[in-house]
C-alpha positions as CSV (number, residue, x, y, z in Angstrom):
1,M,36.1,-99.9,-107.4
2,K,34.9,-97.0,-106.3
3,N,31.4,-98.2,-107.8
4,R,31.7,-100.8,-105.5
5,F,32.2,-99.2,-102.4
6,N,30.1,-96.5,-103.1
7,W,27.0,-99.5,-103.4
8,I,28.5,-101.1,-100.5
9,F,28.3,-97.7,-98.2
10,E,25.0,-96.9,-99.7
11,M,23.7,-100.4,-98.7
12,L,25.1,-99.8,-94.9
13,R,24.0,-95.9,-94.3
14,S,20.5,-97.3,-95.7
15,G,20.2,-100.3,-93.8
16,F,20.8,-98.0,-90.4
17,Y,18.3,-95.1,-91.6
18,N,16.0,-97.4,-92.1
19,A,16.1,-99.4,-88.5
20,A,16.3,-95.6,-87.0
21,S,13.2,-94.5,-88.8
22,Q,11.4,-97.9,-87.5
23,H,12.5,-97.5,-84.3
24,A,11.4,-93.7,-84.2
25,R,7.6,-94.5,-85.9
26,G,7.2,-97.2,-83.1
27,I,4.3,-97.9,-81.3
28,N,6.6,-100.7,-78.9
29,P,9.8,-99.3,-77.9
30,R,10.7,-102.3,-76.4
31,A,10.5,-104.6,-79.5
32,D,11.7,-102.0,-81.9
33,R,14.6,-102.1,-79.4
34,A,15.6,-105.5,-80.3
35,H,14.7,-104.9,-83.9
36,V,17.4,-101.9,-83.9
37,R,20.1,-103.9,-81.8
38,R,19.7,-106.8,-84.4
39,A,19.7,-104.4,-87.4
40,V,23.0,-102.8,-85.9
41,E,25.1,-105.9,-85.3
42,G,24.0,-107.4,-88.9
43,L,25.4,-103.8,-90.4
44,V,28.8,-104.3,-88.1
45,A,29.2,-107.5,-89.0
46,N,28.5,-106.8,-93.0
47,A,30.9,-103.7,-92.7
48,R,33.7,-105.6,-90.9
49,S,33.4,-108.6,-93.3
50,R,34.0,-106.3,-96.4
51,V,37.1,-104.0,-95.0
52,S,39.7,-106.2,-96.9
53,E,37.8,-106.2,-99.9
54,F,39.9,-102.9,-101.5
55,P,43.4,-104.0,-100.7
56,D,44.3,-101.1,-103.4
57,E,42.4,-98.8,-101.7
58,P,42.9,-99.0,-97.6
59,Q,40.7,-95.3,-97.2
60,Y,38.2,-97.6,-98.4
61,D,39.0,-99.9,-95.7
62,L,39.4,-97.0,-93.0
63,F,35.6,-95.5,-94.2
64,L,34.2,-99.0,-93.5
65,T,36.1,-99.4,-90.4
66,G,34.8,-95.7,-89.1
67,Y,31.3,-97.1,-90.0
68,A,31.5,-100.3,-87.7
69,E,33.2,-98.4,-85.3
70,I,30.1,-95.7,-84.9
71,L,27.9,-98.3,-84.7
72,E,29.6,-100.4,-82.0
73,E,29.8,-97.7,-79.7
74,L,25.9,-97.5,-80.6
75,L,25.3,-101.0,-79.4
76,R,27.6,-100.3,-75.8
77,D,25.7,-97.3,-75.3
78,M,22.2,-98.4,-75.9
79,A,23.1,-101.0,-73.1
80,D,22.7,-98.1,-70.5
81,R,20.1,-96.3,-71.8
82,D,16.2,-96.6,-71.8
83,D,15.7,-94.0,-74.3
84,I,18.0,-94.7,-77.3
85,Q,16.5,-92.2,-80.1
86,P,19.1,-89.6,-79.0
87,L,21.5,-92.4,-79.4
88,L,20.6,-93.1,-82.5
89,D,20.6,-89.1,-83.6
90,D,24.1,-88.8,-82.9
91,A,25.1,-91.8,-84.7
92,K,23.3,-90.6,-87.8
93,K,25.1,-87.5,-87.5
94,R,28.6,-88.7,-87.3
95,I,27.4,-91.2,-90.1
96,I,26.6,-88.0,-92.2
97,A,30.3,-86.6,-91.1
98,L,31.7,-89.7,-92.4
99,E,29.7,-89.7,-95.6
100,D,31.3,-85.9,-96.4
101,D,34.2,-87.5,-95.7
102,I,33.9,-89.9,-98.1
103,R,32.3,-87.6,-100.7
104,I,35.8,-85.2,-100.7
105,H,38.0,-88.2,-101.2
106,L,35.9,-89.9,-103.7
107,K,35.8,-86.2,-106.3
């Protein structure tokens, strides 16, 4: 169960990091913004769909829900901003903090 959760969270985490780094290196910010939005929407859907996969480990559901909520907030904030890089940086910091909580819990 622990290994499966680690695999799922790593997939979600790296998906966000890839989208954020592609935006940071992008030449066309509008196209990159649309790419980031689609990627983040997909990651939220993926995380939300996996919340009930661990009925014996409710803390895993909390971690997946927390991840989805960070990205949902990012999507809401992106609608009002032209420069989304600070938002991506903030979301990344929050995901790192969530990862730290997960590492502490899974020891």
